[in-house]
C-alpha positions in Angstrom: -26.2 14.7 30.6 -29.0 12.6 31.8 -31.2 10.8 29.3 -33.9 8.2 29.6 -33.8 4.4 28.7 -36.7 3.6 26.3 -38.3 0.3 25.5 -37.8 -0.8 21.8 -39.6 -3.9 21.3 -38.2 -6.6 23.8 -35.1 -4.5 24.5 -34.2 -1.2 26.0 -32.3 1.7 24.2 -31.1 5.3 24.4 -32.2 8.0 22.1 -29.7 10.3 20.9 -30.7 13.8 19.7 -30.0 15.0 16.2 -27.6 17.6 17.6 -25.4 14.9 19.3 -25.5 12.7 16.3 -24.2 15.4 14.0 -21.7 16.9 16.6 -20.0 13.5 17.3 -20.4 12.4 13.5 -22.5 9.2 14.3 -24.1 7.5 11.4 -25.5 4.1 11.5 -23.2 2.3 14.1 -21.0 3.2 17.3 -18.4 1.2 19.0 -19.5 0.1 22.5 -16.6 0.0 25.0 -17.6 -1.7 28.5 -14.9 -0.3 30.9 -14.6 0.1 34.6 -18.3 0.4 35.3 -18.8 2.7 32.3 -20.3 2.3 29.0 -18.6 4.4 26.3 -20.2 4.9 22.8 -17.6 5.9 20.2 -18.5 6.9 16.6 -17.1 4.4 14.2 -14.6 6.2 11.8 -13.8 4.4 8.6 -12.2 7.0 6.4 -10.7 4.5 3.9 -13.9 2.3 3.6 -14.7 1.5 -0.1 -11.2 2.6 -1.2 -10.6 -0.8 -2.7 -13.4 -0.6 -5.3 -12.4 3.0 -5.9 -8.9 1.9 -7.0 -10.2 -1.1 -9.0 -12.1 1.5 -11.0 -9.3 3.7 -11.4 -7.3 0.7 -12.7 -10.1 -0.5 -15.0 -10.3 3.1 -16.5 -6.3 3.3 -16.7 -6.4 6.4 -14.4 -4.1 5.0 -11.8 -0.8 6.4 -12.8 1.8 7.5 -10.2 2.0 11.2 -9.4 5.6 11.0 -8.1 8.3 8.7 -9.3 8.9 5.7 -7.3 12.7 6.7 -6.9 13.8 10.1 -6.3 17.0 11.1 -8.1 18.7 12.2 -4.9 17.8 9.2 -2.9 20.7 7.5 -1.3 20.1 3.7 -0.4 23.5 3.4 1.1 22.5 5.2 4.3 20.0 2.4 5.0 22.6 -0.3 4.9 
């Protein structure tokens, strides 16, 4: 695919279509990789972003109970020695 380089203030940039942004799940930022004469743009995927705040809120609401027991009845720790 060929695309034009456009002027953005004192810099230049690429314009990506809405279709490309949606298809590759590109939001506000991309990772730019410079490799062997190529520029690779990769969407930044942070699936666990803001989990820390969510866990703190769960704890504050006393809603952070374990769904499974820590140790199962049939666990055999001997085989790990």
